[in-house]
Each structure stands twice: as structure tokens, then as C-alpha cells.
Steps between C-alpha positions, in 0.01 A plus 500: 500500500607324818538695825697299757426654838716228660804687370391837644595626840206588725502863611363623833295818496403670825189718503397441137302804375488635855375173646612327819749224562687332220441309180728288283476475123658396174405697189493481123425830327468618141298766315179295523504456877643297786484150642577491872502190721491657848432456871361753744643386832284468814399844627581665168304686236533674167388858552214668319608589146344570160546326165467778240624297200453133587284222639646320805405133536589322826450123518524364857714186533491470880426697814213734582453871465277775378500738208350846509412620150332838453381481861349148473653219709549149359623202703790311342585129535662225295345481153353852506595758241481875575489726194563873531399665174682788334422826680409326827669536835580202721689352792571141603538400865625171643253422780646160586790361700683364193617652171234611252644345181380642168574510133446857382462582129496866398360560150568837340215635287 
């Protein structure tokens, strides 16, 4: 199966999950999960939320930030991968002056 994100329109989402600022994303979704190329813009964050039925995998393409997962902070930079396991609670914060660009894969299990 080919997913051509070049043909999808990017959507802007202010205050994702109660976070600050704005993020932009494209999304593929089916019953097994989601694939989401996305950007958290400077000053933005994804608010604290829980994953009751899925793992959330965030691969950092560029920018810097931090993840808070079950109360533990992890610094994020290009080439890092933050994994939030099913049942965990997490937030991602852009701590830099440029977009935090990620590829997020949500795996239902």
C-alpha cells in the first residue's frame, strides 16, 4: 500500500490535546493505527494525554523539544525516537525557535 502524503492537505490544529500554540499535520488512519507527519510550531506543545489503546511512536526529523512521559522528561532532537507505551500519559513540547518536525506512528493494540 502506498500512502502519498504529497497529495494531502496539511491541517493546522491549535492547542492539540489542550496544549499551547499550533501544530500542522497530515494523517493516514485505519483500524490498525495512524501515520502522521507533523510539525509543532515554535512555542507550541501537545498537551498531556493518555494512550489507553495504542503505542505512540514519535521520530524526530528536525528541531528540538522535550517529551514528558509518565512524569519523566526526555530531551528530543533530530534522530531521537520517543515511544509512549499503551496506558502511558505524555506531552511533547517544542523548546526551540524553529518547528519540531516529527513522524508519529500510532499502533493500536
